[in-house]
N, C-alpha and C positions, 0 to 999 in steps of 0.2 A: 504494499500499500505507499500511495506516495501522502508526504505531509503538504494539507493544504497551504497555501500564502496567503490564508486569512484565519485569524485563529479570533475567536468573542472573547472577550474575559466579564464574565458578569456575578455582580455582588447581591448583595439583597438586595432586590425585589417586592414591590408593593400585591400582595397574593389577596385576591376578592373573595369572600367566602358569601354566603345569604343565609338564613334563617329565618321559617315560616313560623309565623305565632297566628293563633286563632282563640276560638275560645277551650279548644283542648288546653291550651297553656295559660290560661285565665284571664283572656280576654273578655269583658264585657259581653261584645257582641261582633259578630266579621263584618258589620257595615261600619268601616272606618269612616268618621266625620271631621275632623281633626288631629292634629298631631304639632307637637312642639319638645325640644330637648331643652334643660335647663343648662345654667351653665358648666355644673358638675355631672352633666352628660347623662343624668335622668330624662326619660322618656315617659311620656306622658300621650296615650293615646286616649282622645275622645270617640265614642260612637253611638247610636243611636238609644243606649242603653246607660250610659253614662260614664266613667272616666276611669280607663286599667292604667298604671305605672311597672314598670319594667322593674322586677328583683331578679336579676340571674338569669337562670334559663326557664322562669314563667312571668306572669302578670298578675299582680293584687288589684285590687279594686281601692280606688283613691273616694274615699266617701265626702260628697259635697253638699249633705242632707237633703237631698231628694231622691224621688225613688224614683229611677231608671229615667232620667233625663236625658233627652235629645240635645248634646254637645252640638254648639253650631262654631264653634273655634276656640281654639285655644291658644294664649299666646305666653311668653314667661319674658321677664325684665333680666336685666345685668345682675341686676340684686337678686336673684333669682323668687318673685311674686311673678304666680300663677294666677291668671286671668279665664278665667272660661264662660265662653257664652253660652245660657239655656232660656231657652223660650225669648224674651225681653229682657233679660237681666245681664249683668255682666260680673262674673261675682270674684273676689282676688285673694290670694290665697298666700301666706305666706310659711313653708313647709304643710303640715296636716291643718294650721289654723287661719280660719277666715276672719280675714280684715275688712273688707267692705263688700254693699252689694248697690250695685247704681242700676236703677228702672229705666228703659230710652220705651220711643214708642215703635218702635221695632225691633228686631232681629240683630243682636250684635253679631258680623259675620268678618273683622279683620281689625288689625291694630299694629299702633306700630310706634315707637319712642325715633326721631328724629335726632339728626347731629346734633342740634338746639336744645336736646333734652327735652321737647314738646311731645307729648303723648297727644296720639289721634286713633280715636276708634271711631268706625266704620259701619254702621248701621245699614240695613237693609235700606232706609230711607233718608235716613240725615248722618253727616260727617259733624263728629263733635272735636273741639281742640282743648286740649288740658296742660296749663304751661307748669314748666319746671316745678314741681312741689304743692304746685292747688292741688283743692281736695274736689273742685269744680270745674266744668269750663265754661272758657269766655268768649266762645265764640260754637254756633251749630250753622251749618247752612247742610238746605236740604237737595237730597241727590236726585238727577233727572234719573230715571228709570229704576232699576233695582241694585242696589251695589256688591260687588261680590269682594274684591279687594282694595289693598290699596300702598301706594308707596310713597316714602317722601324720605329728602335730603335737610339739609336746613333754609334756612330763612322763610322758611313757610311754602318751600317747593313741596308741591301735592302735587298728586295723580292718583286716582280712584278708576277701577272697571267696573264695570256693570255687565249684567245679563241680558243681552241685546241692543240696548244703546250703546255702545261703545265706552272710550274713555274719555275724561274729564280733567282738566289742568285748572288747579285752583290759581284763580288771577286776578291784580287790581288792590287798589287802598280799600275798596269798596269790595271788597273779595265778590267773584261772582264764579261758576265755571263757563271753559272754554270748550265747547263739546265737540270731539274729534272723530267724526264716524267715516265707515268705510264707502259712501258714498259719493264724501268730498276730498278725502286725504289715501294716504297707500296703508290708510289701516286694514290690515287681511280681513278681520271679520268685526263684526259688532258684537261678537260675544266673547265677553272677557272673562278669564280664568283665575290671571295672576299679573303684577304688572313688577315693574324692577328696574330702581335707579341706579345705574353705575356712575362712577366717579366723577364722569366729568359728564354726569349729566346727560346721559344718551336714557331714554325709554325704551325698555325692552317688556315687550306685552306678549304674553300666552293667551291666544284666540282658540276658537273651534277650527279654524283651518289653517293652523299654523305660530309660528314666531315670527314677530315684526321686530322690527328698532325703528326709533323715531328720535333725530338730533333733539327736539324741544325745540325748532324753528319751523322746518319746513320742508327737510328731505326723510324720508322712509327707505328702508332695504326690507325685502322678506326673502323667503326660500328660491324666487324667480330670481332675484339680482345677487344672492349670498348662498350658494346650495349645501352649505355646512348650518343654514337655519334650519331647526325642526318643521317638517311637512306632515303636521299629523292634528289633531282634536288635543289640544293643550286644556290637562288639568288643576295644574300645580306647577311652581316652578321657585327652584332651590337654588342659592347660590352660594361656593364655598368660599373661605379667606384666601384660597389662590386662584381666584376667578374661576374654575368648573363652575359648570350650570349642570341641572337635573332636571328634566322634565318630566312633570308626571304626563301620560294623556292616557287616551281609548285603547290605546293597544299594546301599551305598556309603557319602559321608564327607557327616555333616553337622554345620555351621557356627554357631554362635550367638555372635551378636553384636549387643549394645544389644538386647538379647532376642528377637530375628530370628532363626528358623532358614533357612538358604541349604544346598540341597543339591550336594552336586558328585558326580555320578554316572559311573555307562559311560553312554559309554566318553571321551565327550570330558575327562574328567578321569582316570577312571580305567582302567585297563587291565584290570582283573577287576571287575563290582560284589561281589566277596568283599572291600572291605576287612577285613583281619586287625588295624591296628594302627595308631597313629599318632603319632609325635612333633613336639615345637616344638625349634627352632634358639634362639640367644639374641637373634637380628635376627627372628626371626617366621618363616623359614622355616618350612614344613610338610612332611613326608613323611609319608605313606600306602603303609602297605604291602598287597600282596595276594598271591592266588594265583596272581598271571600274571606277576608283576613289583611295583616300586613305581613310585607320582610325587610327583614333588617340587615343592611349589608355592611361589612366589616371586613379591615383590611389590615393584614399581619405581613410584617415582613419576614422575608425568609430568602432560603437560595435554593436552588435548582435540587440542587443535592438534599437539602433538608424535604421538599415535595415529594422530590422521588423517593425518600423513605415512607413520608407520608402513605405514599399513594400504594406500595409496596404493598406493606402492615396492612391495608386496605381490602386489597384481592387476596390477600394473605387468609385474611377472615370471613372472606365473605363470598371467593369465587375456585376454592381448592376443593375439587368434588374427590372421589374414593380413587386411590393408589396415583391421586398427585394430577389428575388433567384438570386444565383453569378454561373455568369457562364460566355463560354467564350465570348466574342467580335471580330467579324466577321469585317475588316477591310475593308474600301474603296481603300486603297492607301497600297501598299507594307511598312511594316516598320512604318505607320505613324499613332501615339498613339493618337486618340483626341476624346475627349468625344462627340465632334461635326458631328464624323464621322463615319461610319459603324452601326454597330447596335449588340445588343445582341443578342446570339440565343439561339434556346430552344436545348434541348436535352431527350433523354427518363428517365435521370435520375435527372433530375433538383432535387428532393430530397435528395438524396446522395451528391451532390459537395453542393447543400446549407448547407446542415447541415454538412459535414467538417468543412465549413467556421464556420457556427455557435458554433463548438467543440473550434476552434481555439481561436473565441474572447472570450466566455467563460472562458478558461486558460488565456486568458490575464487577463480579470475582475480582474480574482480570483488572479494575483498578483498584479494588479497595482490600481484596483478600480476608474478606467479610466469611467465617470460617461460617454461619447460621446461613447465607447466603450460597455456599455450596452444598451443603444439606439441603436445602431446597430444589436448588436445580437437579442434586444428584435424584430429589426422589420424584420430580417429574419425565428425567428422561429414562427411570426404569416402571414410568408410567408408558413412554412412549416405546420401549423396547417390548413392552407385554402384546403391543398391538400387532407386532410381528411374529411373536411367539405362540398365538393363543391362535391362530384362525389353521393350524395342522399343514398346510402349505408353505414348504418349503420358501422361506424369501417373501409371500405376502402379504402383505400389511391390510388389517380391517382399519376401518374408516374409526371406530367406536366399538366399546363394549360397556355394559350394565349389567346390574345386580339384582335380582330378585327384588331385593330389599326398595332399590329406588325406584321411586313413581312414574318412571314412563317404558321400567319392564313391561316387554310382553307387546308393544304395540307397534304401529309403522308398518314398512313395506316386510311382512312376515318373511316373503320367498328370497329377502336380500340378509334377514337376520337367520343368525345360526348358532345352535346351541353347541356349547363347549363348557371344560372344567379346566380352570386354572392348575399349574403347577402346585397349590396348596390345598384344592379338592375343594374350589370356592366355583360353585355352579354362577353360569353367566351367559350371555347373549353376545356375538361381533356381529359388525356391519358390515359387510363388504360391498363390492362394486365400486369398488377402490379408486378415486381417480390421480391424475398426477398431482392435483395440490399437496393433494397427502404428503407424496414423494418430495414433494419440493420440503415440506415444511420437516418430514423426517430428515432429508439430507443434511440441512441449515440447522439444525438440531444439534445433530450428530458431530457437526463439522464444528461450533462453536466451543461446546463440552470439550471435543477432543483436545482441540487448539489453547482454551485457555486455564479449562478445570480439572482434567482425569488425571487419576495417577497410572501405574502402565497398567492395574490390575483394570480399572476401567476404559482404558484404552483398549487392552483384548477384547472385552465383551465389544465394545462400540465398533471394532474391526470385522468382528465375530457377524453382527449384526448387518452391517452396510455388506459385504461379502452376500452377507444368504440373498438380499432386497438385488443388488447388483446386477450377481448371478442368475436370478429370476425371473429379471427383465432382459438378460443376454440372451439365455435358455429358450426364450419363449417371444423371437423374432423380436427384439424390442414393445413388449406388452406388460401388463401385470395382466395374468391370467385366473380366473375366480374359481369356485369349486365346480361350475359346472363346465369347465373346460374353455370355455368362450371368453375372450379379453374382454377385460372391462371397457366402457363405453369411452372415456375421456384420457385414461392411460396409456398415449400412445405415441412412441419416439421412431415408428418404421421408418424409414428412410423413403420407401418405395411410396409408402402412403402420403408422406411429408412435404413428399419431391414433385409426387406428378400425382394427386389425387387434387384437385378442386375444392374438394369439401372442408381439405383440412386448409385453406388458405391462412385464414386468419389463424391458428395454431400452429402454423409451419416455422417461424423463427421463433418463441417463445416455447416450442416441446424441443425444437434443436439446442436451443440455450439451456434447454434444463437438461438435457442426457450429457452432452458436451462435459457441463458441471457436476454431474453424479460420477461420469468416469472420475477426474479431475482429481475428485472427493475420491474415489477410489484408492486412484495412483499414489496419493495421498497418503493416505492411510495405511494401504498393502502393498503397495511396488510391486503389482502382479503386471507382467508383459501384458496380458490378456486384455487390461484396461488401457493401456497406453497403444495398443495396436488398434482397438475397435475407433479410440476416443482420433487415431491419427487416417485412420479410415473413413469414421464419418464429418471428420474434419476437413478433408481434402478428396478424396475418390468420392463422396458424396454431398459434397461440398455447402456442407451444414457449417464453415469458418464463413461462406458467403452469406447464407442465411442470417447468419448475425450480424452483418454491417446493415441491416436494414429488418430487425427481428423485429419491432414492433410496429405494424399498420395503422396509419390513424385511424381511429374511431369518433371523433369529434366528443370524446369525454365521457362515453355512454356504457362501456364494458371497462370494471377494471379489475377484476379478479387478476388477468395475467397479466398488469399493473405490477400489483405485488409477488407474483411469481417473480418476473423479472428482474426485479431490482433484489431480491433475496438472491436468485443464482447469479447476476452480473457481478455480483459481489464477490463470490463466492471463486468463480472461474477466474474473476482477473487476481484475486489472492494466489491460487494456487496454477495460473500461467507465469514461467518464468520467460519467456519465448518473447522478446521484446516487437517482431513481428506480429506474432500472433495479438498481444495484447495491443499493437497499435488496429488491427482490425477491428478486435472485439469492442475495440474503444471508441468506433466511430458509430455501431449499434446502440450502445451505452447515451454519447452524447445526444442523438439522434430522439432516443426515448424520452431521456431529462428538459431536450426544449420544448418538446410536448407537452409534457408532463408538468413542467417550472409554475405554470399558471395556478394549479394545485396548493402549493405552497405545502406541499407533504413534506412533514419534518426528519422523515428517516428516506427518500428518496434524495434529498437534497444532499441530506450528508453521506449518504453512496455516492452520488456523482462525485462531491467534494475529497472523499476518501480514496478513492479510484483512482481518480486525475490528479488532484492536487490544485485543480480548478477552484474558481471562485464559486460558491455553492449558494450564494443565497443565504446565507448562514446567522444575519439578522432576523428571514423568516424563520427559521428554525428555532432563535429564542423567542422570535415573539411568538410563535403557535405552542412553544413549553408552557413559556409564562401566563399565556390567557388560557392553556387547559382547566378545566374544571376540576374541582376538588371533591363535588360531587357525582357517584357513580352512576345514578338513577338516569335510567335512557328516560326521561320526561318528554310529553308530548308537547313539540314547538310548535309555532305558529310566528311565520317572520314574511310570507308575500304579499301580506301588505303593504310593505315598506315600498316608498314611491324611489328609492335609492337605488333599489334592485334595477341589474337589467339582464333580462333576460333572453334565453335560447332557446329557438320556437323550433329549431334543426330535429332534435328529437320527435317533434310530429307527424315528418315525414315517413316515419318510421312505424309511426302506431306508438311510440311511446311518448311521455310527458312531457311538459316544457323544464328546462332545467337553468341556472345560473349560468353565467359567463364564465363569472368567480365566486371559488366557496367563499363563503359566510367566514369570521371570525373564529377561534375556536370555541369560544364561552357562548356562541350564539347558535352553534349548530349539532348535529347530533354525534354520541361520541363512538367512532366508529373504526374498526380497522381497515386499514391501508386498500383492501379490497373493494371497500365499499363507495359508492358514489358521492363525495363532499358538493356538488353545487348542488344539491336539495335544498329547498328553503324551507319545508313543513314538515311534521309527522305526529299522524294522529290527533291534528286538532280541527275536527271538520266541526265539533261540538260547537267554537268558537269563530268559525270561521264562516260561517255561512249567515250568521247575524251581521256581521260587518261588510261582508263583500253581496254583491249583489249581482245576478251574473247577468253579462255582455256579451254586444256582437263583437266586441275589440278582442281580436282572439289574446292579448297577454293580458285580458282581466278574467283570469280566472277565480272562483269562489273558493277553490281548494284545490292544488296540485295531488294528483293520486300518486300512488305506489313510490311514496317516499320513506313509507315508515308508518309503524304502525303502534306509537312508544306511548303507552299509557305510566309512565310511570312506575309500571310493576315488574322493571327489572333493573339490576344490577350487574354495568358492566365490569369487568376487567382491567387495570392500568396501563395494560401491554404495549397502548397506543401511544402511553407516555414514556414507559419505562424502555422502549428499544431502543428510539431515537438517541432518549437523553445518553445511555450508558456507552452508547456506539459513538456517538461524539465525541464524551468524554475519551474513551480510549483512543478514539484517532486523532485526538489534541486538535479538532474541530472548537468545542468548545471548554475554557477553563473556569475554575471558580478563584473570584476574587476574592482576598481576606476585606 
């Protein structure tokens, strides 16, 4: 392997997590109507049934002396006085002590203390002014329309928003309202949820049709002028000390940071797409209210290695099945990740998914020499080897095995499941019809363990297993042959078929790459002339080396299984090929492939390209992917297709497939998937929220819900292989270094 000419050094970074709180955690109601933090970071949540205060992992009732009061607003001053709006009253507290109650002609909806320490109280119909220290207001002025929100700087510079009548500026010696409406100004909509005055006096306005900014004179900008202004139905706005802005919308939370918009939506981040408000604590903690509970976003400084250790421990707790297979966990209750609930499922690729995890552990062990990592890798390696020894066919590997006490035992295509007894006398069944996918995974894991972990006894075990598999393939004319004596559907490396039968045109290069890699691995471990001679025969006489010049046919990013296989195999082929002339040929195929896949920003693919070639591999995208990767393993329903910033590729519809994105979403916005899945999808399992928000349209880009993009319902927990494999690979190959 070549050393990359660019190394990314990264220290601690801010890792975002979220926790959802509902009535189960003590909220008075899931319908949150108001929120605020005090200066000590205590969170108060107003609901339609009273106020709750956060107490660690739960909420407790904050008694205001009324039964199930509907809270209309909450506000906390710098000296920690809490003000709560209830009906037409504004009640003031210091701690638990009630200090005052003020009664108005309509409901209090917002409150602010300006730069002159003047307090402004906005009700639905009147604005009140309280000078510093005054017990009563010295000015009141009626509100045109129904008041919703207020912003104020110094010198009585005040703006209010209304529900349908635009924004209004307080102006003049004889105070009056200057009305600013969408018909006559650049205001996006007259329905206003939030206003904010920035340090230079610009007015930021959250409306039902997005965010616009007004210079306090005659200049306006909105999403048409500045595309990084949110285009959504804004229901709330909060501004952090560092200038970051958070916008609650009817389709989730939008975060504006360094001019970039990031989306935090249903259901990974929020319990409902309908965010109703957002507030920020002094330490930067963000709370978002919805009509189904609240989400609290917290940031922890950590290193990538700390994140990797956390995610691996999580995987070990949730995703290790009997014998050491590494798979998804089915959950009994939505989003509840507990090793005592649910079960770890089977798949038809148990070997592949386990093999990728073994590879990640091997890279980690090579970097850390952690003995527990070695033990875990050894456990899952033995599980892989068992898939070959259990079939009773020399060198033929099962896709999966399962035991009578496992939930899915006895189900599935029965003609492909076969009964057996393992070496310990345990009854089980194993799945045949094994594909090339499985062989890719097995050879990958065996190579990584052999090179980075194995002692001599383990090396001998791996050599025997690899020899059995390779000899089975060669003895059966480059096929895997099942119990019925028939070659399996996809495990075909036969040169007559790959080179001459156009039904194999899309697998021609990929399967050529696989068999050459298998043979190089056999040569590396066993040194047998048969493998060398067969490699030379296929590479030369049967022009498999030429096949590798362009091994991946462009497919519009619609089929991804072979992409994963190819990067796993090209890494090993280049690793074990010493001849520079052959390496130059093989690198042609790799470069062609990576240039096509580059848009995916796949961390593992990028790392392979960088490690093999030494060229720039977009390592900054790798780090972005790893830092943004969710800490939560749950496969939540996701809904993104409403977003106006997305660019849709309609080409798949010409082949009867569904539209997809031209570029994948950020890691925190999309599904947690292996590298062989589609990263260009926007939604998964969110039909329930998509239908009410979108109306069907004749416009081909206006889809209510894109089908076939996943059916995630928060009922599965994914292993962290997608993070662990590229991270430890990058560490081992010097692409990423942990900074002090």
